Each structure stands twice: as structure tokens, then as C-alpha cells.
mmJSON file of the N, C-alpha and C atoms, coordinates in Angstrom:
{"data_MODEL":{"atom_site":{
"group_PDB":["ATOM","ATOM","ATOM","ATOM","ATOM","ATOM","ATOM","ATOM","ATOM","ATOM","ATOM","ATOM","ATOM","ATOM","ATOM","ATOM","ATOM","ATOM","ATOM","ATOM","ATOM","ATOM","ATOM","ATOM","ATOM","ATOM","ATOM","ATOM","ATOM","ATOM","ATOM","ATOM","ATOM","ATOM","ATOM","ATOM","ATOM","ATOM","ATOM","ATOM","ATOM","ATOM","ATOM","ATOM","ATOM","ATOM","ATOM","ATOM","ATOM","ATOM","ATOM","ATOM","ATOM","ATOM","ATOM","ATOM","ATOM","ATOM","ATOM","ATOM","ATOM","ATOM","ATOM","ATOM","ATOM","ATOM","ATOM","ATOM","ATOM","ATOM","ATOM","ATOM","ATOM","ATOM","ATOM","ATOM","ATOM","ATOM","ATOM","ATOM","ATOM","ATOM","ATOM","ATOM","ATOM","ATOM","ATOM","ATOM","ATOM","ATOM","ATOM","ATOM","ATOM","ATOM","ATOM","ATOM","ATOM","ATOM","ATOM","ATOM","ATOM","ATOM","ATOM","ATOM","ATOM","ATOM","ATOM","ATOM","ATOM","ATOM","ATOM","ATOM","ATOM","ATOM","ATOM","ATOM","ATOM","ATOM","ATOM","ATOM","ATOM","ATOM","ATOM","ATOM","ATOM","ATOM","ATOM","ATOM","ATOM","ATOM","ATOM","ATOM","ATOM","ATOM","ATOM","ATOM","ATOM","ATOM","ATOM","ATOM","ATOM","ATOM","ATOM","ATOM","ATOM","ATOM","ATOM","ATOM","ATOM","ATOM","ATOM","ATOM","ATOM","ATOM","ATOM","ATOM","ATOM","ATOM","ATOM","ATOM","ATOM","ATOM","ATOM","ATOM","ATOM","ATOM","ATOM","ATOM","ATOM","ATOM","ATOM","ATOM","ATOM","ATOM","ATOM","ATOM","ATOM","ATOM","ATOM","ATOM","ATOM","ATOM","ATOM","ATOM","ATOM","ATOM","ATOM","ATOM","ATOM","ATOM","ATOM","ATOM","ATOM","ATOM","ATOM","ATOM","ATOM","ATOM","ATOM","ATOM","ATOM","ATOM","ATOM","ATOM","ATOM","ATOM","ATOM","ATOM","ATOM","ATOM","ATOM","ATOM","ATOM","ATOM","ATOM","ATOM","ATOM","ATOM","ATOM","ATOM","ATOM","ATOM","ATOM","ATOM","ATOM","ATOM","ATOM","ATOM","ATOM","ATOM","ATOM"],
"id":[1,2,3,4,5,6,7,8,9,10,11,12,13,14,15,16,17,18,19,20,21,22,23,24,25,26,27,28,29,30,31,32,33,34,35,36,37,38,39,40,41,42,43,44,45,46,47,48,49,50,51,52,53,54,55,56,57,58,59,60,61,62,63,64,65,66,67,68,69,70,71,72,73,74,75,76,77,78,79,80,81,82,83,84,85,86,87,88,89,90,91,92,93,94,95,96,97,98,99,100,101,102,103,104,105,106,107,108,109,110,111,112,113,114,115,116,117,118,119,120,121,122,123,124,125,126,127,128,129,130,131,132,133,134,135,136,137,138,139,140,141,142,143,144,145,146,147,148,149,150,151,152,153,154,155,156,157,158,159,160,161,162,163,164,165,166,167,168,169,170,171,172,173,174,175,176,177,178,179,180,181,182,183,184,185,186,187,188,189,190,191,192,193,194,195,196,197,198,199,200,201,202,203,204,205,206,207,208,209,210,211,212,213,214,215,216,217,218,219,220,221,222,223,224,225,226,227,228,229,230,231],
"type_symbol":["N","C","C","N","C","C","N","C","C","N","C","C","N","C","C","N","C","C","N","C","C","N","C","C","N","C","C","N","C","C","N","C","C","N","C","C","N","C","C","N","C","C","N","C","C","N","C","C","N","C","C","N","C","C","N","C","C","N","C","C","N","C","C","N","C","C","N","C","C","N","C","C","N","C","C","N","C","C","N","C","C","N","C","C","N","C","C","N","C","C","N","C","C","N","C","C","N","C","C","N","C","C","N","C","C","N","C","C","N","C","C","N","C","C","N","C","C","N","C","C","N","C","C","N","C","C","N","C","C","N","C","C","N","C","C","N","C","C","N","C","C","N","C","C","N","C","C","N","C","C","N","C","C","N","C","C","N","C","C","N","C","C","N","C","C","N","C","C","N","C","C","N","C","C","N","C","C","N","C","C","N","C","C","N","C","C","N","C","C","N","C","C","N","C","C","N","C","C","N","C","C","N","C","C","N","C","C","N","C","C","N","C","C","N","C","C","N","C","C","N","C","C","N","C","C","N","C","C","N","C","C"],
"label_atom_id":["N","CA","C","N","CA","C","N","CA","C","N","CA","C","N","CA","C","N","CA","C","N","CA","C","N","CA","C","N","CA","C","N","CA","C","N","CA","C","N","CA","C","N","CA","C","N","CA","C","N","CA","C","N","CA","C","N","CA","C","N","CA","C","N","CA","C","N","CA","C","N","CA","C","N","CA","C","N","CA","C","N","CA","C","N","CA","C","N","CA","C","N","CA","C","N","CA","C","N","CA","C","N","CA","C","N","CA","C","N","CA","C","N","CA","C","N","CA","C","N","CA","C","N","CA","C","N","CA","C","N","CA","C","N","CA","C","N","CA","C","N","CA","C","N","CA","C","N","CA","C","N","CA","C","N","CA","C","N","CA","C","N","CA","C","N","CA","C","N","CA","C","N","CA","C","N","CA","C","N","CA","C","N","CA","C","N","CA","C","N","CA","C","N","CA","C","N","CA","C","N","CA","C","N","CA","C","N","CA","C","N","CA","C","N","CA","C","N","CA","C","N","CA","C","N","CA","C","N","CA","C","N","CA","C","N","CA","C","N","CA","C","N","CA","C","N","CA","C","N","CA","C","N","CA","C","N","CA","C","N","CA","C","N","CA","C","N","CA","C"],
"label_alt_id":[null,null,null,null,null,null,null,null,null,null,null,null,null,null,null,null,null,null,null,null,null,null,null,null,null,null,null,null,null,null,null,null,null,null,null,null,null,null,null,null,null,null,null,null,null,null,null,null,null,null,null,null,null,null,null,null,null,null,null,null,null,null,null,null,null,null,null,null,null,null,null,null,null,null,null,null,null,null,null,null,null,null,null,null,null,null,null,null,null,null,null,null,null,null,null,null,null,null,null,null,null,null,null,null,null,null,null,null,null,null,null,null,null,null,null,null,null,null,null,null,null,null,null,null,null,null,null,null,null,null,null,null,null,null,null,null,null,null,null,null,null,null,null,null,null,null,null,null,null,null,null,null,null,null,null,null,null,null,null,null,null,null,null,null,null,null,null,null,null,null,null,null,null,null,null,null,null,null,null,null,null,null,null,null,null,null,null,null,null,null,null,null,null,null,null,null,null,null,null,null,null,null,null,null,null,null,null,null,null,null,null,null,null,null,null,null,null,null,null,null,null,null,null,null,null,null,null,null,null,null,null],
"label_comp_id":["MET","MET","MET","ARG","ARG","ARG","CYS","CYS","CYS","THR","THR","THR","LEU","LEU","LEU","CYS","CYS","CYS","ILE","ILE","ILE","VAL","VAL","VAL","ALA","ALA","ALA","PRO","PRO","PRO","LYS","LYS","LYS","GLU","GLU","GLU","ARG","ARG","ARG","LYS","LYS","LYS","HIS","HIS","HIS","LEU","LEU","LEU","SER","SER","SER","ALA","ALA","ALA","ASP","ASP","ASP","ALA","ALA","ALA","LEU","LEU","LEU","LEU","LEU","LEU","ARG","ARG","ARG","LEU","LEU","LEU","VAL","VAL","VAL","ARG","ARG","ARG","SER","SER","SER","GLY","GLY","GLY","PHE","PHE","PHE","THR","THR","THR","ASN","ASN","ASN","ILE","ILE","ILE","PRO","PRO","PRO","ASP","ASP","ASP","PRO","PRO","PRO","ARG","ARG","ARG","CYS","CYS","CYS","ASP","ASP","ASP","ASP","ASP","ASP","GLY","GLY","GLY","ASP","ASP","ASP","ILE","ILE","ILE","ALA","ALA","ALA","PHE","PHE","PHE","THR","THR","THR","ASP","ASP","ASP","ALA","ALA","ALA","LEU","LEU","LEU","MET","MET","MET","ALA","ALA","ALA","ALA","ALA","ALA","PHE","PHE","PHE","ALA","ALA","ALA","MET","MET","MET","PHE","PHE","PHE","SER","SER","SER","LEU","LEU","LEU","THR","THR","THR","SER","SER","SER","PRO","PRO","PRO","SER","SER","SER","ARG","ARG","ARG","LEU","LEU","LEU","ALA","ALA","ALA","CYS","CYS","CYS","ASP","ASP","ASP","THR","THR","THR","GLN","GLN","GLN","ARG","ARG","ARG","VAL","VAL","VAL","GLU","GLU","GLU","ASP","ASP","ASP","HIS","HIS","HIS","VAL","VAL","VAL","GLY","GLY","GLY","THR","THR","THR","LEU","LEU","LEU"],
"label_asym_id":["A","A","A","A","A","A","A","A","A","A","A","A","A","A","A","A","A","A","A","A","A","A","A","A","A","A","A","A","A","A","A","A","A","A","A","A","A","A","A","A","A","A","A","A","A","A","A","A","A","A","A","A","A","A","A","A","A","A","A","A","A","A","A","A","A","A","A","A","A","A","A","A","A","A","A","A","A","A","A","A","A","A","A","A","A","A","A","A","A","A","A","A","A","A","A","A","A","A","A","A","A","A","A","A","A","A","A","A","A","A","A","A","A","A","A","A","A","A","A","A","A","A","A","A","A","A","A","A","A","A","A","A","A","A","A","A","A","A","A","A","A","A","A","A","A","A","A","A","A","A","A","A","A","A","A","A","A","A","A","A","A","A","A","A","A","A","A","A","A","A","A","A","A","A","A","A","A","A","A","A","A","A","A","A","A","A","A","A","A","A","A","A","A","A","A","A","A","A","A","A","A","A","A","A","A","A","A","A","A","A","A","A","A","A","A","A","A","A","A","A","A","A","A","A","A","A","A","A","A","A","A"],
"label_entity_id":["1","1","1","1","1","1","1","1","1","1","1","1","1","1","1","1","1","1","1","1","1","1","1","1","1","1","1","1","1","1","1","1","1","1","1","1","1","1","1","1","1","1","1","1","1","1","1","1","1","1","1","1","1","1","1","1","1","1","1","1","1","1","1","1","1","1","1","1","1","1","1","1","1","1","1","1","1","1","1","1","1","1","1","1","1","1","1","1","1","1","1","1","1","1","1","1","1","1","1","1","1","1","1","1","1","1","1","1","1","1","1","1","1","1","1","1","1","1","1","1","1","1","1","1","1","1","1","1","1","1","1","1","1","1","1","1","1","1","1","1","1","1","1","1","1","1","1","1","1","1","1","1","1","1","1","1","1","1","1","1","1","1","1","1","1","1","1","1","1","1","1","1","1","1","1","1","1","1","1","1","1","1","1","1","1","1","1","1","1","1","1","1","1","1","1","1","1","1","1","1","1","1","1","1","1","1","1","1","1","1","1","1","1","1","1","1","1","1","1","1","1","1","1","1","1","1","1","1","1","1","1"],
"label_seq_id":[1,1,1,2,2,2,3,3,3,4,4,4,5,5,5,6,6,6,7,7,7,8,8,8,9,9,9,10,10,10,11,11,11,12,12,12,13,13,13,14,14,14,15,15,15,16,16,16,17,17,17,18,18,18,19,19,19,20,20,20,21,21,21,22,22,22,23,23,23,24,24,24,25,25,25,26,26,26,27,27,27,28,28,28,29,29,29,30,30,30,31,31,31,32,32,32,33,33,33,34,34,34,35,35,35,36,36,36,37,37,37,38,38,38,39,39,39,40,40,40,41,41,41,42,42,42,43,43,43,44,44,44,45,45,45,46,46,46,47,47,47,48,48,48,49,49,49,50,50,50,51,51,51,52,52,52,53,53,53,54,54,54,55,55,55,56,56,56,57,57,57,58,58,58,59,59,59,60,60,60,61,61,61,62,62,62,63,63,63,64,64,64,65,65,65,66,66,66,67,67,67,68,68,68,69,69,69,70,70,70,71,71,71,72,72,72,73,73,73,74,74,74,75,75,75,76,76,76,77,77,77],
"pdbx_PDB_ins_code":[null,null,null,null,null,null,null,null,null,null,null,null,null,null,null,null,null,null,null,null,null,null,null,null,null,null,null,null,null,null,null,null,null,null,null,null,null,null,null,null,null,null,null,null,null,null,null,null,null,null,null,null,null,null,null,null,null,null,null,null,null,null,null,null,null,null,null,null,null,null,null,null,null,null,null,null,null,null,null,null,null,null,null,null,null,null,null,null,null,null,null,null,null,null,null,null,null,null,null,null,null,null,null,null,null,null,null,null,null,null,null,null,null,null,null,null,null,null,null,null,null,null,null,null,null,null,null,null,null,null,null,null,null,null,null,null,null,null,null,null,null,null,null,null,null,null,null,null,null,null,null,null,null,null,null,null,null,null,null,null,null,null,null,null,null,null,null,null,null,null,null,null,null,null,null,null,null,null,null,null,null,null,null,null,null,null,null,null,null,null,null,null,null,null,null,null,null,null,null,null,null,null,null,null,null,null,null,null,null,null,null,null,null,null,null,null,null,null,null,null,null,null,null,null,null,null,null,null,null,null,null],
"Cartn_x":[105.219,106.58,107.56,108.546,109.506,110.778,111.301,112.519,113.731,114.555,115.717,116.859,116.843,117.917,117.594,116.377,115.974,116.562,116.946,117.405,116.245,115.808,114.666,115.134,114.828,115.207,114.329,114.895,114.059,112.934,111.811,110.646,110.948,111.761,112.037,112.968,113.552,114.487,114.026,112.782,112.287,112.414,112.366,112.482,113.916,114.866,116.265,116.665,115.721,116.04,116.103,116.668,116.733,115.332,114.436,113.062,112.393,112.639,112.057,112.627,113.916,114.527,113.913,113.74,113.16,111.709,110.957,109.58,109.564,110.495,110.585,110.936,111.898,112.295,111.127,110.455,109.322,108.208,107.919,106.849,107.232,108.512,108.954,108.84,109.138,109.047,107.606,106.651,105.254,104.744,105.41,105.007,105.551,106.436,107.026,106.099,105.678,104.784,105.53,104.805,105.368,105.446,106.671,106.801,106.648,106.488,106.383,105.073,105.144,103.958,102.948,103.438,102.532,102.697,101.724,101.81,102.808,103.839,104.839,104.391,105.126,104.824,105.221,106.16,106.659,106.182,105.693,105.251,106.44,106.185,107.259,107.962,107.199,107.791,108.737,108.352,109.22,110.498,110.39,111.574,112.52,111.96,112.786,113.446,112.725,113.306,114.453,114.314,115.394,116.615,116.395,117.514,118.172,117.375,117.915,118.768,118.296,119.046,120.394,120.397,121.646,122.64,122.15,123.05,123.519,122.8,123.212,124.159,124.405,125.369,126.792,127.665,129.045,129.921,129.455,130.228,129.99,130.97,130.811,129.8,129.456,128.484,127.791,126.709,125.978,126.841,127.622,128.504,129.561,130.152,131.156,130.54,129.316,128.622,128.399,127.945,127.704,129.009,130.072,131.371,131.889,131.768,132.212,131.399,130.105,129.24,129.674,129.939,130.357,131.72,132.66,134.0,133.981,133.196,133.104,132.48,131.498,130.85,131.817,132.589,133.542,134.626,135.02,136.062,135.601,134.297,133.815,133.602,133.64,133.408,134.525],
"Cartn_y":[168.876,169.351,168.409,167.98,167.032,167.754,167.411,168.021,167.353,168.13,167.551,167.273,167.903,167.708,166.633,166.105,165.087,163.742,162.992,161.623,160.715,159.934,159.062,157.626,156.805,155.394,154.685,153.725,152.937,152.25,151.995,151.443,150.129,149.296,148.002,148.092,149.258,149.401,150.435,150.839,151.847,151.395,150.093,149.593,149.704,150.048,150.196,151.651,152.565,153.988,154.409,155.583,156.13,156.4,156.869,157.118,155.835,154.743,153.459,153.003,153.218,152.865,153.668,154.957,155.802,155.424,155.076,154.613,153.323,152.421,151.159,151.39,152.273,152.595,153.233,154.201,154.88,153.892,152.979,152.008,151.074,150.768,149.968,150.731,152.017,152.839,153.028,153.0,153.191,152.023,150.876,149.703,149.705,150.633,150.706,151.517,150.955,151.706,152.88,153.964,155.175,154.988,154.912,154.674,155.929,157.082,158.317,158.365,158.947,159.024,160.042,161.18,162.21,162.345,162.953,163.193,164.313,164.042,165.045,165.926,166.99,167.894,167.277,166.351,165.713,164.267,163.83,162.445,161.52,160.396,159.456,158.949,158.68,158.229,159.287,160.563,161.645,161.734,161.537,161.563,160.414,159.247,158.108,158.356,158.99,159.308,160.314,161.265,162.225,161.517,160.58,159.809,158.971,158.37,157.593,158.486,159.699,160.63,160.97,161.203,161.552,160.393,159.164,158.012,157.66,158.115,157.792,158.835,159.914,160.915,160.366,160.802,160.321,161.16,162.325,163.178,162.778,163.023,162.641,163.495,164.672,165.524,166.406,167.034,167.954,169.16,169.641,170.773,170.423,169.247,168.822,168.69,168.215,168.084,169.458,170.42,171.765,172.443,172.256,172.837,172.276,170.976,170.354,170.865,171.032,171.541,172.934,173.795,175.171,175.172,174.395,174.363,173.81,172.787,172.226,173.229,173.982,174.977,176.101,176.542,177.622,177.151,175.893,175.38,175.291,175.186,175.088,176.442,177.516,178.853,179.28],
"Cartn_z":[-15.536,-15.769,-15.068,-15.775,-15.226,-14.797,-13.653,-13.121,-13.773,-14.443,-15.12,-14.156,-12.968,-12.002,-10.977,-11.006,-10.041,-10.427,-9.413,-9.635,-9.273,-10.221,-10.016,-10.176,-9.174,-9.231,-10.255,-10.972,-11.882,-11.111,-11.768,-11.085,-10.389,-10.979,-10.376,-9.174,-8.908,-7.792,-6.773,-6.798,-5.858,-4.416,-4.162,-2.795,-2.276,-3.14,-2.73,-2.521,-2.566,-2.436,-0.967,-0.733,0.626,1.159,0.295,0.723,1.195,0.479,0.875,2.216,2.431,3.714,4.85,4.639,5.685,5.96,4.921,5.133,5.947,5.654,6.38,7.849,8.099,9.478,10.221,9.577,10.224,10.536,9.608,9.865,11.02,11.146,12.288,13.593,13.559,14.766,15.224,14.298,14.7,15.534,15.453,16.23,17.656,17.977,19.316,20.217,21.35,22.249,22.897,23.106,23.709,25.221,25.801,27.241,28.099,27.471,28.246,29.023,30.207,31.071,30.551,30.096,29.596,28.088,27.482,26.047,25.791,25.041,24.728,23.576,23.381,22.268,20.933,20.98,19.769,19.758,18.614,18.496,18.728,19.387,19.716,18.459,17.404,16.142,15.582,15.671,15.185,16.014,17.321,18.182,17.823,17.553,17.152,15.792,14.876,13.561,13.711,14.628,14.872,15.441,16.349,16.897,15.811,14.948,13.829,12.928,12.669,11.821,12.456,13.759,14.433,14.396,14.566,14.549,13.145,12.138,10.773,10.187,10.922,10.451,10.563,9.678,9.718,10.634,11.026,11.919,13.366,14.253,15.65,16.416,15.886,16.569,15.541,15.958,15.074,14.749,15.708,15.472,14.437,14.545,13.577,12.184,12.122,10.837,10.212,11.019,10.506,10.1,10.893,10.564,9.243,9.061,7.818,6.633,6.831,5.752,5.34,6.318,6.028,5.347,5.859,5.276,3.851,3.616,2.274,1.312,1.782,0.935,0.592,1.574,1.338,0.364,0.477,-0.428,-1.872,-2.107,-3.484,-4.132,-3.35,-3.938,-4.785],
"occupancy":[1.0,1.0,1.0,1.0,1.0,1.0,1.0,1.0,1.0,1.0,1.0,1.0,1.0,1.0,1.0,1.0,1.0,1.0,1.0,1.0,1.0,1.0,1.0,1.0,1.0,1.0,1.0,1.0,1.0,1.0,1.0,1.0,1.0,1.0,1.0,1.0,1.0,1.0,1.0,1.0,1.0,1.0,1.0,1.0,1.0,1.0,1.0,1.0,1.0,1.0,1.0,1.0,1.0,1.0,1.0,1.0,1.0,1.0,1.0,1.0,1.0,1.0,1.0,1.0,1.0,1.0,1.0,1.0,1.0,1.0,1.0,1.0,1.0,1.0,1.0,1.0,1.0,1.0,1.0,1.0,1.0,1.0,1.0,1.0,1.0,1.0,1.0,1.0,1.0,1.0,1.0,1.0,1.0,1.0,1.0,1.0,1.0,1.0,1.0,1.0,1.0,1.0,1.0,1.0,1.0,1.0,1.0,1.0,1.0,1.0,1.0,1.0,1.0,1.0,1.0,1.0,1.0,1.0,1.0,1.0,1.0,1.0,1.0,1.0,1.0,1.0,1.0,1.0,1.0,1.0,1.0,1.0,1.0,1.0,1.0,1.0,1.0,1.0,1.0,1.0,1.0,1.0,1.0,1.0,1.0,1.0,1.0,1.0,1.0,1.0,1.0,1.0,1.0,1.0,1.0,1.0,1.0,1.0,1.0,1.0,1.0,1.0,1.0,1.0,1.0,1.0,1.0,1.0,1.0,1.0,1.0,1.0,1.0,1.0,1.0,1.0,1.0,1.0,1.0,1.0,1.0,1.0,1.0,1.0,1.0,1.0,1.0,1.0,1.0,1.0,1.0,1.0,1.0,1.0,1.0,1.0,1.0,1.0,1.0,1.0,1.0,1.0,1.0,1.0,1.0,1.0,1.0,1.0,1.0,1.0,1.0,1.0,1.0,1.0,1.0,1.0,1.0,1.0,1.0,1.0,1.0,1.0,1.0,1.0,1.0,1.0,1.0,1.0,1.0,1.0,1.0],
"B_iso_or_equiv":[0.0,0.0,0.0,0.0,0.0,0.0,0.0,0.0,0.0,0.0,0.0,0.0,0.0,0.0,0.0,0.0,0.0,0.0,0.0,0.0,0.0,0.0,0.0,0.0,0.0,0.0,0.0,0.0,0.0,0.0,0.0,0.0,0.0,0.0,0.0,0.0,0.0,0.0,0.0,0.0,0.0,0.0,0.0,0.0,0.0,0.0,0.0,0.0,0.0,0.0,0.0,0.0,0.0,0.0,0.0,0.0,0.0,0.0,0.0,0.0,0.0,0.0,0.0,0.0,0.0,0.0,0.0,0.0,0.0,0.0,0.0,0.0,0.0,0.0,0.0,0.0,0.0,0.0,0.0,0.0,0.0,0.0,0.0,0.0,0.0,0.0,0.0,0.0,0.0,0.0,0.0,0.0,0.0,0.0,0.0,0.0,0.0,0.0,0.0,0.0,0.0,0.0,0.0,0.0,0.0,0.0,0.0,0.0,0.0,0.0,0.0,0.0,0.0,0.0,0.0,0.0,0.0,0.0,0.0,0.0,0.0,0.0,0.0,0.0,0.0,0.0,0.0,0.0,0.0,0.0,0.0,0.0,0.0,0.0,0.0,0.0,0.0,0.0,0.0,0.0,0.0,0.0,0.0,0.0,0.0,0.0,0.0,0.0,0.0,0.0,0.0,0.0,0.0,0.0,0.0,0.0,0.0,0.0,0.0,0.0,0.0,0.0,0.0,0.0,0.0,0.0,0.0,0.0,0.0,0.0,0.0,0.0,0.0,0.0,0.0,0.0,0.0,0.0,0.0,0.0,0.0,0.0,0.0,0.0,0.0,0.0,0.0,0.0,0.0,0.0,0.0,0.0,0.0,0.0,0.0,0.0,0.0,0.0,0.0,0.0,0.0,0.0,0.0,0.0,0.0,0.0,0.0,0.0,0.0,0.0,0.0,0.0,0.0,0.0,0.0,0.0,0.0,0.0,0.0,0.0,0.0,0.0,0.0,0.0,0.0,0.0,0.0,0.0,0.0,0.0,0.0],
"pdbx_formal_charge":[null,null,null,null,null,null,null,null,null,null,null,null,null,null,null,null,null,null,null,null,null,null,null,null,null,null,null,null,null,null,null,null,null,null,null,null,null,null,null,null,null,null,null,null,null,null,null,null,null,null,null,null,null,null,null,null,null,null,null,null,null,null,null,null,null,null,null,null,null,null,null,null,null,null,null,null,null,null,null,null,null,null,null,null,null,null,null,null,null,null,null,null,null,null,null,null,null,null,null,null,null,null,null,null,null,null,null,null,null,null,null,null,null,null,null,null,null,null,null,null,null,null,null,null,null,null,null,null,null,null,null,null,null,null,null,null,null,null,null,null,null,null,null,null,null,null,null,null,null,null,null,null,null,null,null,null,null,null,null,null,null,null,null,null,null,null,null,null,null,null,null,null,null,null,null,null,null,null,null,null,null,null,null,null,null,null,null,null,null,null,null,null,null,null,null,null,null,null,null,null,null,null,null,null,null,null,null,null,null,null,null,null,null,null,null,null,null,null,null,null,null,null,null,null,null,null,null,null,null,null,null],
"auth_seq_id":[1,1,1,2,2,2,3,3,3,4,4,4,5,5,5,6,6,6,7,7,7,8,8,8,9,9,9,10,10,10,11,11,11,12,12,12,13,13,13,14,14,14,15,15,15,16,16,16,17,17,17,18,18,18,19,19,19,20,20,20,21,21,21,22,22,22,23,23,23,24,24,24,25,25,25,26,26,26,27,27,27,28,28,28,29,29,29,30,30,30,31,31,31,32,32,32,33,33,33,34,34,34,35,35,35,36,36,36,37,37,37,38,38,38,39,39,39,40,40,40,41,41,41,42,42,42,43,43,43,44,44,44,45,45,45,46,46,46,47,47,47,48,48,48,49,49,49,50,50,50,51,51,51,52,52,52,53,53,53,54,54,54,55,55,55,56,56,56,57,57,57,58,58,58,59,59,59,60,60,60,61,61,61,62,62,62,63,63,63,64,64,64,65,65,65,66,66,66,67,67,67,68,68,68,69,69,69,70,70,70,71,71,71,72,72,72,73,73,73,74,74,74,75,75,75,76,76,76,77,77,77],
"auth_comp_id":["MET","MET","MET","ARG","ARG","ARG","CYS","CYS","CYS","THR","THR","THR","LEU","LEU","LEU","CYS","CYS","CYS","ILE","ILE","ILE","VAL","VAL","VAL","ALA","ALA","ALA","PRO","PRO","PRO","LYS","LYS","LYS","GLU","GLU","GLU","ARG","ARG","ARG","LYS","LYS","LYS","HIS","HIS","HIS","LEU","LEU","LEU","SER","SER","SER","ALA","ALA","ALA","ASP","ASP","ASP","ALA","ALA","ALA","LEU","LEU","LEU","LEU","LEU","LEU","ARG","ARG","ARG","LEU","LEU","LEU","VAL","VAL","VAL","ARG","ARG","ARG","SER","SER","SER","GLY","GLY","GLY","PHE","PHE","PHE","THR","THR","THR","ASN","ASN","ASN","ILE","ILE","ILE","PRO","PRO","PRO","ASP","ASP","ASP","PRO","PRO","PRO","ARG","ARG","ARG","CYS","CYS","CYS","ASP","ASP","ASP","ASP","ASP","ASP","GLY","GLY","GLY","ASP","ASP","ASP","ILE","ILE","ILE","ALA","ALA","ALA","PHE","PHE","PHE","THR","THR","THR","ASP","ASP","ASP","ALA","ALA","ALA","LEU","LEU","LEU","MET","MET","MET","ALA","ALA","ALA","ALA","ALA","ALA","PHE","PHE","PHE","ALA","ALA","ALA","MET","MET","MET","PHE","PHE","PHE","SER","SER","SER","LEU","LEU","LEU","THR","THR","THR","SER","SER","SER","PRO","PRO","PRO","SER","SER","SER","ARG","ARG","ARG","LEU","LEU","LEU","ALA","ALA","ALA","CYS","CYS","CYS","ASP","ASP","ASP","THR","THR","THR","GLN","GLN","GLN","ARG","ARG","ARG","VAL","VAL","VAL","GLU","GLU","GLU","ASP","ASP","ASP","HIS","HIS","HIS","VAL","VAL","VAL","GLY","GLY","GLY","THR","THR","THR","LEU","LEU","LEU"],
"auth_asym_id":["A","A","A","A","A","A","A","A","A","A","A","A","A","A","A","A","A","A","A","A","A","A","A","A","A","A","A","A","A","A","A","A","A","A","A","A","A","A","A","A","A","A","A","A","A","A","A","A","A","A","A","A","A","A","A","A","A","A","A","A","A","A","A","A","A","A","A","A","A","A","A","A","A","A","A","A","A","A","A","A","A","A","A","A","A","A","A","A","A","A","A","A","A","A","A","A","A","A","A","A","A","A","A","A","A","A","A","A","A","A","A","A","A","A","A","A","A","A","A","A","A","A","A","A","A","A","A","A","A","A","A","A","A","A","A","A","A","A","A","A","A","A","A","A","A","A","A","A","A","A","A","A","A","A","A","A","A","A","A","A","A","A","A","A","A","A","A","A","A","A","A","A","A","A","A","A","A","A","A","A","A","A","A","A","A","A","A","A","A","A","A","A","A","A","A","A","A","A","A","A","A","A","A","A","A","A","A","A","A","A","A","A","A","A","A","A","A","A","A","A","A","A","A","A","A","A","A","A","A","A","A"],
"auth_atom_id":["N","CA","C","N","CA","C","N","CA","C","N","CA","C","N","CA","C","N","CA","C","N","CA","C","N","CA","C","N","CA","C","N","CA","C","N","CA","C","N","CA","C","N","CA","C","N","CA","C","N","CA","C","N","CA","C","N","CA","C","N","CA","C","N","CA","C","N","CA","C","N","CA","C","N","CA","C","N","CA","C","N","CA","C","N","CA","C","N","CA","C","N","CA","C","N","CA","C","N","CA","C","N","CA","C","N","CA","C","N","CA","C","N","CA","C","N","CA","C","N","CA","C","N","CA","C","N","CA","C","N","CA","C","N","CA","C","N","CA","C","N","CA","C","N","CA","C","N","CA","C","N","CA","C","N","CA","C","N","CA","C","N","CA","C","N","CA","C","N","CA","C","N","CA","C","N","CA","C","N","CA","C","N","CA","C","N","CA","C","N","CA","C","N","CA","C","N","CA","C","N","CA","C","N","CA","C","N","CA","C","N","CA","C","N","CA","C","N","CA","C","N","CA","C","N","CA","C","N","CA","C","N","CA","C","N","CA","C","N","CA","C","N","CA","C","N","CA","C","N","CA","C","N","CA","C","N","CA","C","N","CA","C","N","CA","C","N","CA","C"],
"pdbx_PDB_model_num":[1,1,1,1,1,1,1,1,1,1,1,1,1,1,1,1,1,1,1,1,1,1,1,1,1,1,1,1,1,1,1,1,1,1,1,1,1,1,1,1,1,1,1,1,1,1,1,1,1,1,1,1,1,1,1,1,1,1,1,1,1,1,1,1,1,1,1,1,1,1,1,1,1,1,1,1,1,1,1,1,1,1,1,1,1,1,1,1,1,1,1,1,1,1,1,1,1,1,1,1,1,1,1,1,1,1,1,1,1,1,1,1,1,1,1,1,1,1,1,1,1,1,1,1,1,1,1,1,1,1,1,1,1,1,1,1,1,1,1,1,1,1,1,1,1,1,1,1,1,1,1,1,1,1,1,1,1,1,1,1,1,1,1,1,1,1,1,1,1,1,1,1,1,1,1,1,1,1,1,1,1,1,1,1,1,1,1,1,1,1,1,1,1,1,1,1,1,1,1,1,1,1,1,1,1,1,1,1,1,1,1,1,1,1,1,1,1,1,1,1,1,1,1,1,1,1,1,1,1,1,1]
}}}
């Protein structure tokens, strides 16, 4: 079954998609040694991906991002 609402990149441009960028970033993060002394509950690569996500947001803070999301949603109702 094919999703009619999905946006699919053409085969020749799959390396230019957001998914490809995130895979590239994650693969780069896996090469960074974990400097923590003890084993944390969260994998170091996952922590780096979370930091990358926060720095790639356009809002100055998570609260501002959530506030904008709520306000934009209310404006579309």
C-alpha cells in the first residue's frame, strides 16, 4: 500500500534528503569516543544527536519552540 500523503525524494536525490543528512551526522557521531567515566543511561551518540537537534532548531529555546507550535496551531483552527 502506497501512502499518498508521503513525500518521497526521487531515487537520484536520496542523498540530499533530511534522512540522509541525519544518517550522515549520526555516522559521524559514532566515531567520537565517549569521554564519560561511567556508562550513562543514554548512549553517547544519542546524546550528541539530541544536542544536534537542539542547535538546529530556529527558536532560541525549547519553550519558545513549543509556544510557537501551540500558537501556530491555534491560528490555523
